N, C-alpha and C positions, 0 to 999 in steps of 0.2 A: 724376517726378511733374512736372506741368503747372505753370505760372504762377498763384498762389492768389490768388481773392478774398479780402479781407481777411476774418478769421475773424469779426470784428464784424460785418458785413455780412450772412454766414452765418447767426448766431446772431440778428441781427434779422430775418430771413427764415423761420427756421424757429419762431419767437414767432410771426409775423405769421399763420402757418400752422396754430398750435397744435399743433406736432409736440413731443413731449417729448425734451430730451436732458440729458444731465450731463456737465459737463467734468471731468476731472483724475480720471479713475476706476481704481480698482485692480483690476485683472484677473485677481486670484483671486477677485473674486465674481461672475465671469462663467466661471468654469470649474469643472468639479465635482473637480478634485484641488485645489483652493483655494490655488492659488500663479500668480504672475505678475506682470509688470510694469505700468505706468501706461499710458494713452489720453488723451491730448489731449481726445477728446470721444468720446461714444458717443450714437448717435441709437436712438430707439425708436418707429419706424413702427406703428401699431395697425391698418392698413387699405391696401387699396391705394390709394386716393389718396394718402395719404400717403407710402408707398414711392416711387410716382411724384413726389413732389415730391422727396423726397429725391435720387432719380438725376439730376434736371435741377440742384436747387440745389448739388450736388456736383461738377456737370461741370467746372469750372473748378478744383477744390480735390483733386481725386484722379484720378488715371490709372485708366480703367475696366478697367484689368488687376488695380488693386488696389483692389477696394470687398469691403471683407472683412465677411461675415456670421457671424453667431454665434447658434446656436439656443439650446440649453440648454447649450450648454457642455461636453458630456460627452465629447466626445472632440477637444477643442482646448487645447491647453499652449500658452500666451503665457510668451514668452522676457523674460527682464528687461529688454531694450531698449524704450524708451518708444516707442510707436506713434504717429506724428502725425499719421496722417492719419484722418479719423472712421472710426469702428466701427460696424455697423450691428447693433443687436440685436432679435430676434425674441421678448424677453422677453414684450413688450404685446400681439404680434401679433395677428389674428383666431384664436379658437380655436373657432369656431362649428361646428356639426353640424346637416347638413340631410339629408333622404331625397331624394333627386333621380331614384330608380329609374323614376319614369315618365316624366319628361321626358328620360333620359338614354336610356330603350329607345326612345320615339318617335324620337329624333333619330339612332340608331343604326341606320346602313341594314345593318351583320354580322349576319347573324341566329343566326350560330354563337355571339355573345356574348349571346344571350338567354335565359337558362335559369331556368326553374322555379324558386321556394322562394328567390332570390335577390336581393340588395337592393345598389344602389349609393348610397353615400352621399359629400356632401363634405364636407371634414372641413378647416377654416382650417389653414393649414401652421403656426401657432403653439400647437397643442395636443398635449399630452403624450401618448406612448404609452401609459401607464398608464392616462389618461383613456379612450382610446378601448378599451381593453380591459375597463375599468368598462362603460363605454356598450354594448358587444358584447354582456358577460353579461346587463345588465339587458333590453337587447331581443332576447334568444334570438337571437345572430349569432354564427356561428362562421368561422374562417379567420385569425383575428389571433391565436390564442391564446400563439404564440410570442412576441409581445412582451412576455410577462412578464419583468420583469428587466433589460429593455432600456431605458435612462434616454435623455432626449432630447425632442425636438420630432419632430412626424410631415415637416416639409419638411426637416430635417437627415438623417432615416432614410431618406428617398426617394434624395436625393442620395448617399447614401453604400451605398444597398442594403443596410440593417442589417437583419440575421436571425440565425438559428442554423442547426443541420446539417441540420433537417426543413424549412425554409420563408425564405423571406425578402421585405421588403416588394414588391419589384419583382414578384412568383408574386400579388399580390391587387391591385396598381395598374391602374386601366383609363385614367386621364387625370390632366394635372395641369395648372393654371394656373398661366402663368408670366409675368414682366415680363423683358424682354431688357436687355442691358446700354444701351439707350438709352430704357427706360420704355416700350417696345411690347409690346402684351398679346398673348400667344398661349393658346391651348388645345391642350396636345398630348394625342393619342391613343394608345394602346396600340403601335399598328404603328411609330410613329416614336421608342420607348422601346427604348433597347438597354442592358438591365440586364446584369451581369456582377458577379461577386464584389466586392464592396464599390466597385461604380460604377455611374453612370449617363450614356452618350451620349446626346444628343438630335439625331436627323438636322436639319441646316440650322441648329444653335444654338450658339455658341460658348457654353464652361463658366461665362461671369461672367454669369449667370441666378439670378433670383430665385424662387422657388416659393413661391406666395401661397395656394394650396388643391391638395389633393390627392382625387381619387376612387376609393374602394376599393370591390371586390366583396366581400361577404361573403354567406353561406348562412345559411338560417334552419335553427336546429339546436334541439333539446331542452336547457333549462339546465343540467342536469345532465350532460349530455356535455361540452358547453362547461366546465363546473366541473372534471370530471376531466382533462380535457385540460390547463388550466392547472395542476393539482395536480402533471401528470407535469414540466411546465417548471419548475415551483418546487422540486420535487425534484432536477431536473438544477442547478440553479442554486445549490444547497446549496453544490456545490464551488467557488464564487467569492466573492471577499470583497467582497459586496454592501454591506456597512454601514460598509467603508472610503471614504474620500476618494481616488479612481483616475479614470482616464479609461476603462475597460471594458480591452477587450484592444489590448496595445499594438502588435503586431504582427498581421500576415493572416498565417492558414496557408498555407506551402508548398504547392502540389499533391502530396498523397500524404503530408504530414506535418502534425505538431501542433507547431504554433509554440512552446506551454506544455512540451511532453514535451522538444523540443529544448533550450528554456532548462533544463531542470531537469536533463537529460543533461549539459550542459557545464557544470555547479556553480553557477548563478546563483541558483537558490531560495532565498529567504531572505537575499541578499545584501543589504547595504545600502552606501548611501553617502551621507553628510550627513544629512537629514531624509528622505530616501528608500530606500524598500525594495521588492527584489522578492517578492512575495507567497508567504507559506509555504501560504498557500491554492489558489493557481492562479498558476502562474510567469509567465504572459503578464499579469499584471497589476502593476503598480506601483502603489505605494501613498504616501501622504505620511502619516508617521508623527507630522509636526508640526514647523513651519518649515523643510520642504523648499522648496528654491530648483527654480525652473526649470532652472537648469544641474546640480544634482543628478539630476534626473530625465535628461536628454539624456545625462550622464555614462553612466548607468548603459545606455541605451539602446544608446550607440555603443558601450560596451564588448561587450555581448550580442552586438550584429550584426557586431563582428570576430571575437570566439569561434568563434561559430556559422559562419561563412565559412571559420575555420582549421581547426577543428576537426572538422567537418560537412560543410564544401563546400555550406552552404544558406545561400542571401542571403535573410534576414529585411528585408520590408519593413514600414513602419509604417503601420498602421491609424488612427493617429491622425494630426490635424493639428498641424502646430510653426508658429507665427508669430511 
C-alpha cells in the first residue's frame, strides 16, 4: 500500500464532488450470502465522471493492484478481516438502457455483424440481469433468456462471463466501455475481448479495469417464444436453492465433470459447519442457514477441495471471489 493521503482530505474531496460514501460498513450488506467483516470506507460512483474522480482521488490511498469493485456482491465472500482500503460499490451506478442500433451499425465497418432483425442496446454496468430480462421481454428481444435466475449486475456478469450450459454473456456482448486503472476511457470491441469459461481477458488491458457500459446484441422475436424460453430456464433453476442466502455456484465445473455431482459423491451434500451448510438441493451451493461466519464457509470450501482431490483426483477451483 502506498503512503496514504489523510483520510479527512479524501473525504473532503469526495464531498466537494458530490460522490456518495459510507464509513465503517458491515460488508454482509454487500454480499448475497449475508456475512462478512467490516470496511473502513465504501464509495458509490453513479456515473463515469464520478468513477473517474474516484480513480484519481484514491491514487495515493490504495495500490492500483488492489482497487476492489463490488457489483451486486452475488459471487463475493468478504472475510472477517477488516478492509482498510476503499471499496468501490456499483450499487448506485448507471443502470440506463438505450437503443444504439443505428449509431452502432453506421460506425461498424464489419458487415458480418450487421444482421436484420437484431438490435444493439447499451446498458449501464449497474443494471441487474433480471431487469435486462424484463426489458427484453417487454420489447420482444431474445438472446438473454439464460439470464433467468442469475443474480448480480451486468458489469460483474461480463467480467466473469456468467451464463448457463446453453449460453454465456460473452456470446451476446458486442462491446464494452471501460475506464482503465489510470482513469482513461476505452471502448473495447468484440475482436479484442477473449471470453472463456467464467473469465474475460482484454487485449492490451490489465485486469484492474472498470466496466461502465455494455453493448448487447439481441434478436427481435415473438413474445410468446421468449416467454417459453424463459420458462425452460425457470424449470431448470428449480433444482437450485434460489430462495436461500448463497453466492451461487461455489466451484467451476472441471472440464468433463459436474462440480455439484463430485461434491455429492464425496459425501458433502447437506454437510454443515457453524452457520453454513452445503445445500441439499444442489451440492455446488453453500447457504447461510443463519449466523454463518465467513470462516465457516471457507472451512467447507477447503474441506471439499481437499476431499475432491484426494478421492477423485479432481482439482476444484472456486467460481466465487474471496476478499
